[in-house]
N, C-alpha and C positions, 0 to 999 in steps of 0.2 A: 210673828206667825212664821216666818221664813227660818228663824233660828230653831223653833220647835221642829219643824218638818226636816231640817238638815240633821238635828240631833237624833230625831227618830230613825232617820235613814241609816246613820252611823251605827246606832244600836242594833237594828235589824241586820245589817251587814255583818257585824261582829258576831251575833247570835247564830247566823246561818254558816258561819266558816267551819265550825266543828262538824257539822253534819253533812257538808258538801265540799269536797276538796278536789282541786284540779292541779295538776302539775305535769310538766313535760319531763321525760327521762333524760338521763345522760345519753351521750351519742352511742348508737348501736347500728348495726348493719341488717338488711333484709337478705336472708340466705335463701328463702324459698317463698314462692306464691303459689297457693293451692286452692283450687275451686272444688267444692264437694256439694253434690246433689243427691243426698241419700235419704232426705226426709221430705222431699217434694218441694223444698225451698232451697234454692242455690245459696250457699255460704262461701265466703272467701276467707282464707286463713293466711296469715303471714308467720313465717318462721324467722326469728331473729338470731343473730349471732351471738347475743347474750340477752338475758332477760331484762326487759326495758324498765320493769318495775318488780317489787315484791308483791305478790297476791296470794290470797288464801283460796282462790278458785280451785275446785275439786280437779279440773282438767288442765291445770297450769303446769304441764310437763314438756320438756323439749322445746322451751321458748316459743310455743305456738299460741297465737292470739287470733281471735276472730274480729274482722272488720265489722263495725256496727254503726248505728245511727239510721237516720232517713235515707231513702234512696239516692237523693242528691249528694248527701255526705258520703255514702259508700262509693259512688262513682268517683268523686274527688279523691278519696283515700286510694282507690284503686290506681288511678291516673299517677298519683304521686308515687305510690310504691313501685309501680312498673317503671317510672322514669328513674328512680332511686336505684333500683335493681340493675336496669340496663346500663346506667352511667357509673355503677359500682360506687355510688355515694352513700355516706352514712345518714341516718335519720335520727330525729328526736320523737318520741312517742307520747301523745297526750294520754293521760290516764285520769279518769274521773271516778273518784271514790265516793260512791253513793250509799255504801253500807259501812256501818261503824267497824272500822279496823280491817275491812277487806276490799277487794277490787270489785268493779262492776263485772259480774259474771253473767253470761248469756242465759244461764238457766235459772237466774234469780238467787239472791242471798249469796252463798258461797259455792253453788252448783254451777257446772259447766265451765266453758272456756272464758278466759279474760278478754275483754272488749277493747279494741283500739277505737278511740273516738277522734284522734287527729294525728297527723304527721307533719313534721317539718323537715324538708330535705336540706342537708348541710352543704 
């Protein structure tokens, strides 16, 4: 019975890899941190020295990405981003590809800004 469960787990893991992919970028720098409150909801954007990932998001211009996730994740990302920027240290950016061939965009599908899901300070 354990063998069947293990095999089923491996098959399910392999099947989901094509539909949901996560990876950290190559090393890049944060050149700007910006807070915008034009829609009634505060949003934080990071501008990178070079694009951390290739994305099909409609507003993926100028290496500007929006911080995303639940409130705790956003607070953690902001803390890491500020620390990296102040210390002039590079970061790696976590990119979660939830759409076939495109980035996770804040407008859904390929609409909006690409979303930062995680950061690692180098």
